[in-house]
C-alpha positions in Angstrom: 80.3 14.2 46.2 77.7 14.3 43.9 78.8 12.9 40.4 77.2 13.9 37.2 77.3 11.6 34.4 77.1 13.5 31.0 76.4 11.7 27.5 77.0 13.8 24.0 75.5 12.1 21.5 75.8 13.1 17.8 73.8 11.5 15.2 74.6 12.3 11.4 72.0 12.0 9.3 73.7 12.1 6.0 72.9 8.9 4.1 76.3 8.1 3.0 77.7 7.6 6.6 74.4 5.3 7.3 74.9 2.9 5.0 72.0 0.1 4.4 72.9 -3.2 5.8 73.4 -6.0 3.4 70.1 -7.4 4.5 66.6 -7.2 2.8 65.0 -4.1 4.2 61.3 -4.4 5.2 59.0 -2.1 2.6 57.0 0.7 4.4 53.7 -0.1 5.4 54.4 -4.1 5.4 54.3 -5.7 8.5 56.2 -8.6 9.9 54.4 -11.7 10.8 54.8 -14.0 13.9 57.0 -16.8 13.8 57.8 -19.8 15.8 61.0 -20.2 17.4 61.1 -23.9 18.0 57.9 -25.9 17.7 55.9 -29.3 19.0 53.9 -31.1 16.8 50.8 -28.6 17.5 53.4 -25.8 15.6 53.6 -23.9 19.2 56.9 -22.9 21.2 56.8 -24.2 24.7 59.1 -24.3 27.6 60.1 -27.7 29.3 56.7 -27.1 31.5 54.7 -26.8 28.1 53.3 -23.2 29.1 54.1 -21.1 25.3 56.4 -18.2 25.9 55.1 -14.7 26.3 55.3 -13.9 22.9 56.8 -15.4 19.7 59.6 -13.5 18.0 58.9 -11.4 14.3 59.4 -13.7 11.2 59.7 -12.6 8.1 61.7 -10.4 6.2 65.2 -10.1 8.6 65.2 -7.0 10.9 66.8 -4.1 10.3 70.3 -3.0 12.2 69.1 0.2 14.1 70.2 2.7 12.3 69.3 6.5 12.2 67.6 6.2 8.8 66.2 2.8 10.6 64.4 4.9 12.9 63.4 7.7 10.9 61.7 5.4 8.9 59.8 3.2 11.8 58.6 6.6 13.1 57.4 8.3 10.0 53.9 7.1 9.3 53.3 4.3 7.2 52.9 4.7 3.7 50.4 2.0 2.6 52.7 1.1 -0.7 51.1 -2.3 -0.4 47.6 -1.3 -1.0 46.0 -2.7 -4.1 43.1 -2.5 -6.0 43.0 -6.5 -5.6 43.9 -7.5 -2.2 43.9 -11.2 -3.3 46.9 -10.9 -5.1 48.8 -10.8 -1.6 47.8 -14.7 -1.1 50.4 -17.3 -1.1 49.6 -20.2 -3.7 48.2 -23.0 -1.3 48.0 -20.6 1.6 46.0 -21.6 4.6 43.8 -18.6 6.2 42.8 -18.3 10.1 39.0 -17.5 10.0 37.2 -15.4 12.0 33.4 -16.0 11.8 30.7 -14.1 13.2 27.6 -15.4 14.7 26.5 -12.7 16.7 27.9 -9.1 16.9 27.2 -7.4 13.5 23.8 -6.9 13.5 22.9 -6.6 16.9 24.4 -6.2 20.3 25.7 -9.2 21.8 28.6 -11.3 20.9 29.5 -14.8 19.6 32.3 -15.5 17.1 35.3 -18.5 16.7 38.5 -18.3 15.4 39.4 -21.5 13.0 42.8 -22.4 11.8 43.4 -25.9 10.1 42.4 -28.2 12.6 41.8 -26.1 15.9 38.9 -24.2 16.2 37.9 -21.9 19.8 35.1 -19.8 20.3 35.1 -16.4 22.2 31.5 -15.7 23.9 28.3 -17.1 23.3 25.6 -14.5 24.1 22.1 -14.1 23.6 19.9 -11.3 22.1 17.0 -9.8 23.5 14.0 -10.8 20.6 12.4 -7.8 19.1 8.8 -6.9 19.0 8.5 -8.8 15.6 9.5 -12.3 16.9 5.9 -12.6 18.8 6.4 -14.5 22.1 10.1 -15.4 22.1 12.1 -14.9 24.8 15.5 -14.8 23.2 17.8 -15.3 20.0 20.5 -17.6 20.0 23.7 -18.3 18.2 23.3 -20.5 14.9 26.1 -22.9 15.8 24.9 -25.3 12.8 28.6 -25.3 11.7 30.5 -25.7 15.0 28.3 -28.9 15.6 29.2 -30.7 12.2 33.2 -29.7 13.3 32.9 -30.8 17.0 36.2 -32.4 16.7 38.1 -29.5 16.3 36.6 -27.4 19.1 39.2 -26.8 21.9 37.6 -25.0 24.2 35.2 -21.7 24.3 36.5 -18.8 26.2 34.8 -16.1 28.1 35.4 -12.2 28.4 33.3 -11.2 31.6 29.5 -12.4 32.9 27.0 -10.0 30.8 24.3 -12.3 29.3 24.8 -11.0 26.2 28.1 -12.7 26.1 27.6 -16.3 28.1 23.3 -16.6 28.1 23.7 -18.8 25.1 26.0 -21.4 26.8 22.6 -23.0 28.6 21.2 -24.1 25.5 24.1 -24.9 23.1 26.8 -26.6 25.6 24.5 -29.9 25.4 24.8 -29.6 22.0 28.5 -29.2 21.8 28.8 -32.0 24.4 30.3 -29.6 27.1 33.5 -28.6 25.7 36.1 -27.1 28.4 35.5 -23.4 29.1 38.3 -20.7 30.3 37.2 -18.0 32.5 37.3 -16.2 35.8 35.3 -17.0 39.1 32.6 -14.4 38.9 31.5 -15.4 35.4 31.6 -19.1 35.9 29.2 -18.2 38.9 26.9 -16.1 36.8 26.9 -18.6 34.0 26.3 -21.5 36.4 23.1 -19.8 37.8 21.9 -19.6 34.2 20.8 -23.6 34.4 17.3 -23.8 35.2 18.6 -27.5 36.3 21.8 -27.8 38.7 22.7 -30.7 37.4 22.9 -29.8 34.1 25.6 -27.0 35.5 27.3 -29.1 37.5 28.5 -30.7 33.8 30.1 -27.8 32.9 34.1 -28.4 32.8 36.3 -25.2 33.5 40.0 -24.1 33.8 39.9 -21.0 35.9 42.4 -18.2 34.2 44.5 -15.0 36.3 44.4 -12.5 34.0 47.8 -11.0 35.8 49.6 -14.3 35.6 48.0 -17.0 32.9 49.3 -17.5 29.4 47.0 -19.8 27.7 47.6 -22.2 24.9 44.6 -23.8 23.1 45.5 -25.7 20.2 47.4 -23.9 18.0 46.5 -20.2 19.6 48.2 -18.3 22.3 45.8 -16.1 24.9 47.2 -13.7 26.8 44.5 -11.5 28.8 44.2 -7.8 29.6 42.1 -6.2 32.5 39.5 -3.7 31.0 37.1 -1.8 33.0 33.2 -2.8 32.8 30.5 -2.3 34.9 31.3 -6.0 36.1 34.5 -7.5 37.6 37.0 -9.7 35.6 35.9 -8.2 32.4 39.0 -8.9 30.0 39.9 -8.2 26.7 42.0 -10.8 24.8 45.4 -11.1 22.9 45.2 -14.2 20.4 48.5 -15.2 18.9 47.5 -17.1 15.8 50.0 -18.8 13.1 49.2 -16.0 10.9 49.8 -13.4 13.3 48.0 -11.3 16.6 44.4 -10.9 16.9 42.8 -8.7 19.5 39.3 -8.9 20.8 38.4 -6.1 23.0 35.4 -7.4 24.4 33.3 -4.5 26.2 35.3 -1.9 27.7 35.6 1.5 28.9 38.6 3.9 30.1 38.0 4.4 33.7 41.0 5.8 35.2 39.3 5.9 38.8 37.1 3.2 39.0 34.9 3.0 42.4 35.9 -0.2 43.0 37.9 -1.8 40.2 41.5 -1.5 39.3 42.1 0.7 36.5 42.3 -0.7 33.1 45.9 -2.1 32.1 46.8 0.4 29.6 50.8 -0.6 30.1 50.2 -4.2 29.0 47.8 -2.9 26.1 50.9 -0.5 25.2 53.3 -3.4 24.9 50.9 -5.9 23.0 50.4 -2.8 20.7 54.6 -3.0 19.8 54.8 -6.6 19.0 52.3 -6.0 16.0 48.6 -6.4 16.0 47.5 -7.9 12.7 44.0 -7.7 13.6 41.9 -5.8 16.0 38.3 -6.6 16.5 36.9 -3.6 19.0 33.8 -3.2 20.6 31.9 -0.4 18.9 29.4 0.9 21.4 29.6 4.5 22.4 31.8 5.5 19.2 29.3 7.5 18.5 29.4 10.0 22.1 31.8 12.6 22.3 33.9 13.1 24.9 35.4 10.0 27.5 32.5 7.9 29.1 32.0 9.1 32.9 33.8 7.5 35.6 32.4 5.2 38.0 33.5 6.9 41.0 31.5 9.8 40.2 28.1 8.2 39.9 29.0 6.6 43.1 29.6 9.9 44.6 26.0 10.9 43.5 24.4 8.0 44.3 26.3 7.9 48.0 24.9 11.8 48.6 21.3 10.6 47.3 21.2 7.7 49.5 22.8 9.8 52.6 20.3 12.4 52.2 16.9 10.4 51.8 14.8 10.1 54.5 11.9 8.0 53.2 11.7 4.6 51.8 14.3 4.2 49.0 14.0 1.9 46.2 16.6 1.6 43.2 16.3 0.2 40.0 19.3 -0.9 38.3 20.3 -3.8 36.0 21.4 -6.9 38.0 24.5 -7.3 35.8 25.5 -4.0 36.8 27.6 -5.5 40.0 29.9 -2.6 40.3 27.1 0.0 40.8 25.2 -2.8 42.7 28.4 -2.9 45.3 28.8 0.7 45.4 24.9 0.7 46.4 25.2 -1.5 48.8 28.2 -0.2 50.4 26.7 3.3 50.6 23.7 1.5 52.2 25.7 0.1 55.2 27.5 3.3 55.8 23.9 5.1 56.7 22.6 2.2 58.6 20.1 0.9 56.1 19.0 -2.2 55.5 19.1 -4.0 51.7 16.1 -5.7 50.2 16.7 -7.6 47.2 13.9 -7.9 44.9 14.0 -9.4 41.4 15.6 -13.5 40.8 18.8 -12.3 38.9 19.6 -9.3 41.7 19.4 -12.1 44.3 21.6 -14.8 42.0 24.3 -12.1 41.3 24.1 -10.5 44.9 24.9 -14.1 46.1 27.7 -15.0 43.9 29.4 -12.0 44.9 29.0 -12.3 48.4 30.7 -15.9 47.7 33.7 -14.2 46.0 33.9 -11.9 48.9 33.2 -9.0 46.6 30.6 -8.2 49.1 31.5 -8.4 52.5 29.1 -6.5 54.6 27.4 -8.3 57.7 24.6 -10.9 55.7 22.1 -9.8 58.2 22.0 -6.5 56.4 21.2 -8.1 52.9 17.7 -9.7 52.6 15.5 -10.7 50.4 12.3 -8.6 49.8 9.2 -9.6 52.1 7.1 -7.7 54.4 9.9 -7.4 57.0 10.0 -4.2 55.4 7.1 -2.8 57.4 8.9 -3.7 60.7 11.9 -0.9 60.3 11.6 2.8 60.1 11.0 4.4 56.6 14.7 6.0 56.7 16.5 2.4 57.2 14.7 1.0 54.1 16.6 0.5 50.5 14.7 -2.1 48.0 17.5 -3.0 45.2 15.4 -4.1 42.2 15.4 -5.1 38.7 12.9 -3.8 36.2 14.9 -0.4 35.2 13.1 -1.7 31.6 9.2 -1.6 32.3 9.5 -5.3 31.5 6.1 -6.3 31.9 6.2 -9.2 34.8 9.3 -7.0 36.5 9.2 -6.1 40.2 9.2 -2.1 39.5 6.4 -2.3 37.0 4.4 -4.4 39.5 5.2 -1.7 42.2 4.2 0.9 39.4 1.2 -0.4 39.1 -0.1 -1.6 42.2 0.1 -5.3 41.6 3.2 -6.2 44.0 2.3 -8.7 46.5 4.6 -7.4 48.8 5.3 -3.9 48.6 2.5 -1.2 48.0 3.8 2.1 46.8 3.4 5.2 49.2 3.5 9.1 48.7 7.0 10.7 49.0 8.4 6.9 48.3 11.8 7.7 46.6 12.6 5.8 43.5 15.8 6.0 41.8 16.2 4.7 38.2 20.2 3.9 38.1 20.1 2.8 34.5 20.0 4.0 30.4 16.9 2.8 28.6 17.9 0.0 26.2 16.4 1.1 22.6 13.6 -1.0 21.9 12.0 -0.2 25.4 11.0 3.4 25.4 7.5 2.7 25.2 7.5 0.4 28.4 10.0 2.7 30.4 7.6 5.5 29.1 4.5 3.7 30.5 6.2 2.7 33.7 7.4 6.1 34.4 3.6 7.5 34.0 2.7 4.9 36.5 4.7 6.1 38.9 4.3 9.5 38.3 0.7 9.4 39.2 1.6 7.6 42.7 3.2 10.7 43.9 6.5 9.3 44.3 9.6 11.2 44.4 11.7 10.0 41.1 15.2 10.6 40.0 16.5 9.6 36.6 19.6 10.2 34.9 17.8 13.7 33.5 18.3 15.3 36.9 21.6 14.0 38.6 24.4 11.7 36.7 23.1 8.1 38.3 24.1 6.1 35.5 27.1 6.1 33.5 27.7 4.0 30.1 29.4 0.5 30.8 31.0 1.4 27.8 33.6 3.9 26.2 33.3 7.1 24.3 35.0 8.8 21.3 37.9 9.5 23.4 38.2 5.8 24.8 38.2 4.5 21.6 40.7 6.5 20.1 43.1 5.6 23.4 42.7 1.9 22.1 43.6 2.3 18.3 46.5 4.4 19.6 47.7 1.9 21.6 47.0 -1.1 19.3 48.2 0.5 16.3 46.4 -2.4 14.2 47.4 -3.3 10.7 43.7 -4.2 10.4 40.5 -3.2 11.9 37.2 -4.8 12.5 34.4 -2.5 14.1 32.0 -5.0 16.1 29.3 -5.8 18.4 26.7 -3.4 17.5 24.4 -2.4 14.9 25.7 -0.8 11.5 25.4 3.2 13.1 27.9 2.3 15.9 30.1 0.3 13.7 30.2 2.9 11.0 30.9 5.9 13.7 33.9 3.5 14.9 35.0 3.4 11.4 35.1 7.2 11.3 37.2 7.5 14.1 39.7 5.0 12.6 39.9 6.9 9.3 40.2 10.4 11.3 43.4 8.9 13.2 45.0 7.9 10.0 43.9 4.2 9.4 43.4 4.0 5.7 39.9 2.7 4.5 41.3 -0.7 2.7 42.4 -1.8 6.1 39.0 -1.4 7.9 36.8 -4.6 7.4 32.9 -3.4 7.5 31.1 -6.4 6.5 27.4 -6.2 7.5 26.1 -9.8 7.9 26.5 -12.5 10.7 28.4 -15.0 8.9 30.9 -13.2 7.2 33.9 -15.1 7.1 37.2 -12.8 7.7 40.1 -14.3 6.2 43.8 -13.3 7.7 46.7 -14.5 5.6 50.8 -13.7 5.8 50.2 -10.6 4.0 46.6 -9.0 4.1 43.4 -9.9 6.0 40.1 -9.5 3.9 36.6 -10.2 3.9 35.9 -13.6 2.0 33.1 -14.0 -0.8 32.2 -17.3 1.3 29.7 -16.7 4.0 28.6 -19.0 6.1 24.5 -19.9 6.0 23.4 -18.5 9.4 19.6 -18.6 11.0 17.9 -16.7 13.9 17.6 -19.3 16.6 14.6 -18.3 18.7 14.1 -19.7 22.4 10.3 -19.4 23.1 10.0 -20.5 26.5 11.5 -24.0 26.7 11.4 -24.4 22.4 13.9 -23.6 19.7 13.1 -23.2 16.5 14.5 -21.7 13.2 13.1 -18.3 12.0 13.0 -19.2 8.6 12.0 -22.8 8.5 9.1 -22.2 11.4 5.7 -20.8 10.7 4.9 -20.5 14.6 6.4 -16.5 14.4 4.6 -15.6 11.2 1.1 -17.4 12.4 1.6 -15.1 16.2 1.8 -12.5 13.7 -1.5 -13.1 11.8 -3.6 -13.9 14.6 -2.4 -10.6 16.2 -3.4 -8.2 13.6 -6.5 -10.2 12.2 -7.5 -13.1 14.4 -8.1 -16.7 13.7 -11.1 -18.6 12.5 -11.3 -22.2 12.5 -13.8 -24.4 10.6 -14.9 -28.0 11.4 -16.0 -30.3 8.2 -17.8 -33.6 9.4 -17.4 -35.8 7.0 -19.3 -39.1 6.4 -16.1 -42.4 6.2 -17.8 -44.0 2.9 -19.5 -41.3 0.7 -17.4 -38.1 1.7 -20.6 -36.4 2.2 -21.0 -33.6 4.9 -23.0 -34.4 8.1 -24.5 -31.9 9.7 -23.1 -28.2 9.9 -20.0 -27.0 9.6 -18.5 -25.9 12.8 -17.0 -22.4 13.1 -14.9 -20.7 15.8 -13.3 -17.6 15.6 -11.1 -15.6 18.2 -9.9 -11.9 17.7 -11.5 -11.7 14.5 -14.7 -9.6 14.1 -17.0 -7.7 16.5 -19.7 -9.0 18.5 -22.2 -7.2 16.6 -21.2 -8.5 13.5 -20.2 -11.9 14.4 -23.5 -14.0 13.5 -23.9 -12.5 9.9 -20.4 -13.1 8.8 -20.1 -16.7 10.6 -23.1 -17.6 8.2 -21.7 -16.3 5.4 -17.9 -18.0 6.2 -19.9 -21.5 6.3 -22.4 -21.0 3.6 -19.4 -20.2 1.1 -17.4 -23.1 2.6 -20.2 -25.8 2.2 -20.7 -25.0 -0.9 -17.2 -25.0 -2.3 -17.1 -28.3 -0.5 -19.5 -30.0 -2.2 -18.8 -28.2 -5.6 -15.3 -29.9 -5.3 -16.3 -33.6 -4.1 -17.8 -33.8 -7.3 -14.9 -33.7 -8.8 -13.6 -36.5 -6.5 -11.2 -34.6 -4.9 -8.8 -35.8 -1.9 -10.2 -34.6 1.0 -7.1 -32.7 2.5 -6.8 -30.7 -1.3 -10.4 -29.8 -0.8 -9.7 -28.1 2.1 -6.2 -26.3 1.0 -8.4 -25.0 -2.1 -11.4 -23.9 0.2 -8.8 -22.4 2.5 -7.4 -20.9 -0.5 -10.8 -19.3 -1.7 -11.9 -18.6 2.0 -9.1 -16.0 2.1 -10.2 -14.0 -1.0 -13.7 -14.2 -0.1 -13.2 -13.2 3.4 -11.1 -9.8 2.4 -14.0 -9.1 0.3 -16.2 -8.9 3.3 -14.5 -7.6 5.6 -11.0 -6.3 4.2 -8.6 -8.7 6.1 -7.4 -12.1 6.3 -7.1 -13.8 9.4 -5.5 -17.2 9.9 -7.7 -19.5 8.8 -8.0 -23.2 10.0 -9.8 -25.9 7.9 -10.1 -29.0 9.8 -12.1 -32.4 9.2 -13.7 -35.7 11.4 -14.9 -38.4 10.1 -18.0 -39.4 10.8 -18.8 -43.3 11.0 -22.5 -43.7 10.2 -21.7 -47.4 8.7 -19.4 -49.5 11.2 -18.0 -51.2 8.4 -17.1 -48.0 6.2 -14.4 -47.1 8.6 -12.3 -50.3 7.8 -12.0 -49.3 4.3 -10.0 -45.7 5.5 -6.7 -45.7 3.9 -4.0 -46.5 6.8 -2.6 -42.6 6.6 -6.3 -41.0 7.0 -6.7 -40.4 10.9 -10.0 -40.0 12.5 -9.8 -36.5 13.4 -7.6 -34.6 11.2 -6.0 -30.9 10.2 -4.5 -29.4 7.4 -0.6 -28.6 7.1 -1.3 -25.4 9.2 -0.8 -27.8 12.1 2.6 -29.0 11.0 3.7 -25.5 10.0 3.4 -25.5 6.3 1.7 -22.1 4.8 0.3 -23.2 1.4 
């Protein structure tokens, strides 16, 4: 017999039938803040095994008894009655804030931030930024860790969200300076990090703990961390919920919402929603894609298009993509094996990442199907050759660029080869990519780009992805992050459209700005961490503001360089013989003799004039340099880099003994030391 249970629920909404409880109520718009249930000396609750609880109970005003009136107030949009003209009035006397400091992420793509409270400090990611054209010759930019180096005793560890270079690359440069602190990450991210080190002995010094986002709750100092799987274009990408003494900070990392990922699991929206119900004080959100309407395209769609193209291509095929786009690489390899093609890898980063994926069983195809690019491609039928290459950004020495120019040492392109560009152009690379495409087109190859068919999807969410994150997390305060101003302000507009008050959206514009989180308010501090751009140039590092190198390269690139060697008698300080002049990229061959003669005559006259005034040699050359700048401007309309140098000539052997100890036999002006007076 079927049994039916029926409930009759009657709710009386009259205030007289629902008296308020005799406890302080929570004012509308004021969040409760976390409290500690029982504490150890570090102030964090733990069980006998030393593991923090999954989620601390709230503290502050006692929670209301659930009545119909309380329920309606809970579901009603918050009236931000606590917003005041000066948020600092909400700070309690003597209250210490949690501080969030951005070292990268407010002025460019890339991330490095650290969170500090009292005697504990953690770093979230440590990436790099590609150097702009204005940083001539520099390879990339890394965070300025001067403050962290001064506070190494506070550093409890570094947490990595995923293996992209804009989140991990700087570690190869900064870990030695920080004495190799503990790194918390996943297996793939750790494998890629180790490959960034040129010296395996240095990589072996890395101290690490592997985390499982589905199981682990991590306690680092006074911070408790919980991880949420999200979608990106690389496995093991994590968002992080960070329980601090002043509330929860949620860091999205890079993300997209993909309900039908080709290989990965969908984002853990259930955990995300649960964290949102437990009151997120501050949401730090990836802003890339916030200016693009709709949803980001699913990788499953891209995979289907790639599979169809690989299946139907009967010529040699070259697919150019980012080596960091691991999911795309796995899709391509799986499709190639399905149609009996052999994959040849081109590019060191491509080879490294595929090897790591094979070691971790992300790629499980027979090993003989994947090979390094070599002349072996000529031994196979064209329809069985698929080359997976880096170089989709038109980099000068990348494999695809050299193929396009006919300068590759292994592969020469042939008519009807198929080249597929499965990547978007990074802003700033448009010119290089355009030149490479022109070089490919004139070789009469079959070129496929994202303009013809969707063969690339963004790794980041679009507007609707961002709306879903905001609606699930329901943060009290919001910091758009990871991008230059345009995307961050687009992200802000999304939050405003969703009803978030302008006063609760934090918009600092410079790296080094400090976010302070108190019990009752989060604000941008008036204090700012003074940062410099740290340029990595080959194996050298330098501060942009204090270095003359980049400025000097700019001058030489625009106007060339002129060097003058003054041969000086050690005793009389008189000039001996002619001033020797050399120039590069300065004047054209038809005018070099005339202009060189004018410069030498001017410099000789100035030197003799100043020496009669008993002017010191170095001061004399400094004055000559200044005067030469004005003189050269008059005769050719621009100023090169001018490098006056001097050589002491010892016509009298005894005179050399009389030289002051600080005077070298061969000397240069202060230009050599990086000064520009």
